[in-house]
C-alpha positions as CSV (number, residue, x, y, z in Angstrom):
1,X,58.3,-111.4,28.4
2,X,60.8,-108.9,27.0
3,X,63.4,-110.2,29.5
4,X,63.3,-113.7,27.9
5,X,64.9,-113.5,24.6
6,X,63.5,-116.8,23.3
7,X,60.0,-115.9,24.2
8,X,60.5,-112.4,22.7
9,X,61.8,-113.9,19.4
10,X,58.8,-116.3,19.2
11,X,56.4,-113.5,20.0
12,X,57.8,-111.3,17.1
13,X,57.3,-114.0,14.4
14,X,54.4,-116.1,15.9
15,X,50.8,-116.1,14.5
16,X,48.0,-114.7,16.8
17,X,47.1,-118.1,18.3
18,X,50.7,-118.7,19.4
19,X,50.8,-115.2,20.9
20,X,47.8,-116.1,23.0
21,X,49.6,-119.1,24.3
22,X,52.6,-117.0,25.2
23,X,50.4,-114.5,27.1
24,X,48.9,-117.3,29.0
25,X,52.4,-118.7,29.8
26,X,53.5,-115.2,31.0
27,X,50.5,-114.7,33.2
28,X,50.8,-118.3,34.6
29,X,47.4,-119.4,33.1
30,X,49.0,-122.8,32.4
31,X,47.1,-125.5,30.5
32,X,46.2,-128.5,32.7
33,X,46.6,-132.2,31.9
34,X,43.4,-134.1,31.0
35,X,45.0,-137.3,29.7
36,X,48.2,-139.2,29.8
37,X,49.3,-142.6,28.5
38,X,52.8,-144.2,28.4
39,X,54.0,-146.2,25.5
40,X,54.9,-149.1,27.8
41,X,51.2,-149.3,28.8
42,X,50.2,-150.2,25.3
43,X,49.5,-153.7,24.2
44,X,52.8,-155.4,23.3
45,X,54.8,-152.6,24.9
46,X,54.2,-150.2,22.0
47,X,56.6,-149.1,19.2
48,X,58.1,-145.8,20.0
49,X,59.4,-145.2,16.5
50,X,56.1,-145.9,14.8
51,X,54.2,-143.7,17.3
52,X,56.7,-140.9,17.0
53,X,55.8,-140.4,13.3
54,X,52.4,-139.0,14.2
55,X,54.0,-136.1,16.1
56,X,56.0,-134.1,13.6
57,X,55.3,-130.4,14.0
58,X,52.6,-129.9,11.3
59,X,50.9,-133.1,12.1
60,X,50.9,-132.5,15.8
61,X,49.1,-129.1,15.4
62,X,46.5,-130.6,13.1
63,X,45.8,-133.5,15.4
64,X,45.5,-131.1,18.4
65,X,42.9,-129.2,16.4
66,X,41.1,-132.4,15.6
67,X,41.2,-133.5,19.2
68,X,40.0,-130.1,20.4
69,X,37.0,-130.4,18.1
70,X,36.1,-133.8,19.3
71,X,36.4,-132.7,23.0
72,X,34.2,-129.6,22.3
73,X,31.6,-131.8,20.7
74,X,31.7,-134.4,23.5
75,X,31.3,-131.8,26.2
76,X,28.5,-130.1,24.3
77,X,26.6,-133.4,23.9
78,X,27.0,-134.3,27.6
79,X,25.8,-130.8,28.6
80,X,22.8,-131.1,26.4
81,X,22.0,-134.5,27.8
82,X,22.2,-133.2,31.3
83,X,19.8,-130.3,30.4
84,X,17.1,-132.9,29.9
85,X,17.2,-133.8,33.5
86,X,14.8,-131.8,35.7
87,X,17.3,-130.8,38.4
88,X,19.7,-127.9,37.7
89,X,22.2,-126.5,40.1
90,X,23.7,-123.0,40.2
91,X,27.1,-124.6,39.2
92,X,25.4,-126.0,36.1
93,X,24.1,-122.6,35.2
94,X,27.6,-121.1,35.7
95,X,29.1,-123.9,33.6
96,X,26.6,-123.2,30.8
97,X,27.5,-119.5,30.7
98,X,31.3,-120.5,30.6
99,X,30.6,-123.0,27.9
100,X,29.1,-120.5,25.5
101,X,32.2,-118.4,25.6
102,X,34.6,-121.4,25.4
103,X,32.7,-123.0,22.6
104,X,32.7,-119.8,20.5
105,X,36.4,-119.2,21.1
106,X,37.3,-122.8,20.3
107,X,35.2,-122.9,17.1
108,X,36.9,-119.6,16.0
109,X,40.3,-121.3,16.1
110,X,41.7,-120.3,19.5
111,X,44.0,-123.0,20.8
112,X,42.3,-124.8,23.8
113,X,44.1,-128.1,23.6
114,X,47.9,-128.9,23.4
115,X,49.3,-132.3,22.6
116,X,52.7,-133.3,24.0
117,X,54.9,-136.3,23.1
118,X,58.7,-136.4,23.3
119,X,60.3,-136.6,19.8
120,X,63.7,-135.3,20.9
121,X,66.0,-136.1,23.8
122,X,66.1,-139.9,23.2
123,X,69.5,-140.9,21.8
124,X,69.5,-142.5,18.3
125,X,73.1,-143.5,18.5
126,X,73.5,-147.3,18.0
127,X,77.3,-147.0,18.7
128,X,76.9,-147.3,22.4
129,X,79.9,-147.5,24.6
130,X,80.8,-150.9,26.2
131,X,79.8,-151.1,29.8
132,X,82.5,-152.4,32.2
133,X,80.9,-153.8,35.4
134,X,84.1,-154.5,37.2
135,X,85.5,-151.3,38.8
136,X,88.9,-152.8,39.0
137,X,89.1,-153.3,35.2
138,X,87.3,-150.1,34.2
139,X,90.3,-148.4,32.7
140,X,91.0,-151.4,30.4
141,X,89.4,-151.7,26.9
142,X,87.0,-154.4,26.3
143,X,87.0,-156.4,23.1
144,X,84.4,-155.0,20.6
145,X,80.9,-156.5,21.0
146,X,79.5,-158.1,17.9
147,X,75.9,-157.5,18.8
148,X,74.1,-155.0,21.1
149,X,73.1,-157.0,24.2
150,X,70.4,-156.3,26.7
151,X,73.0,-156.2,29.5
152,X,74.4,-152.8,28.2
153,X,73.2,-150.1,30.7
154,X,73.1,-147.5,27.9
155,X,70.9,-149.6,25.8
156,X,68.7,-150.4,28.7
157,X,68.4,-146.6,29.5
158,X,67.2,-145.9,26.0
159,X,64.6,-148.7,26.1
160,X,63.4,-147.4,29.4
161,X,63.1,-143.8,28.1
162,X,61.1,-145.0,25.1
163,X,58.7,-147.1,27.3
164,X,58.2,-144.2,29.7
165,X,57.6,-141.6,26.8
166,X,54.0,-140.3,27.4
167,X,51.3,-138.9,25.2
168,X,49.9,-136.1,27.3
169,X,46.9,-133.9,26.5
170,X,46.6,-130.5,28.1
171,X,43.6,-128.1,28.0
172,X,43.2,-124.4,28.8
173,X,42.2,-124.0,32.4
174,X,38.6,-122.9,31.7
175,X,38.1,-125.8,29.2
176,X,39.7,-128.2,31.6
177,X,37.1,-127.5,34.3
178,X,34.3,-128.4,31.9
179,X,36.0,-131.5,30.6
180,X,36.5,-132.9,34.1
181,X,33.0,-131.9,35.0
182,X,31.1,-133.5,32.2
183,X,33.5,-136.2,30.8
184,X,34.7,-139.4,32.5
185,X,38.1,-140.9,31.7
186,X,36.7,-143.4,29.1
187,X,35.0,-140.6,27.2
188,X,38.3,-138.6,27.1
189,X,40.2,-141.7,26.1
190,X,37.7,-142.4,23.2
191,X,38.3,-138.9,21.9
192,X,42.0,-139.3,22.0
193,X,42.0,-142.8,20.3
194,X,39.9,-141.4,17.4
195,X,42.6,-138.9,16.7
196,X,45.6,-141.2,17.6
197,X,44.4,-144.7,16.6
198,X,47.9,-146.2,17.0
199,X,47.5,-145.8,20.8
200,X,45.0,-148.6,21.2
């Protein structure tokens, strides 16, 4: 990590939980995706600007902790429910042993869930250049447009970027294994929507 100045800088000033994430990154213990939903898949196409407000740096960290707690609780309840069944496999016993360690670490504040949503990289500039469709006239100036029309390629690109912006949830590899083992997609989605109600 010392070879990477940016990572070294963050390491020097980061709290312990962020240092753990950096160590995972350096050792290629990468978090795995457990959920993804695009803005364009929401009812009415979604409002990127309204959704973006939930992902400022402090809010994002708090919501990730809330979501981690909900996923921990959901996995725990599913495991307890499965314990009531008479059959138990070797894999179930191994999963229970892993769960004890993960649950303890998660409740102690270790970061097991990361939330990703793009809040930068989408141009906010409304002074978009005029698009000239005819290659022969491309060096001539067009008269100024009074309104921003849907035919402008730059405007269309920005709209496409906002529709394709995705809320993505990642979990630590060992937690990811238990999530996909014990929770089905509707369970995960329900946990996410409790924390991010605007994504219904």
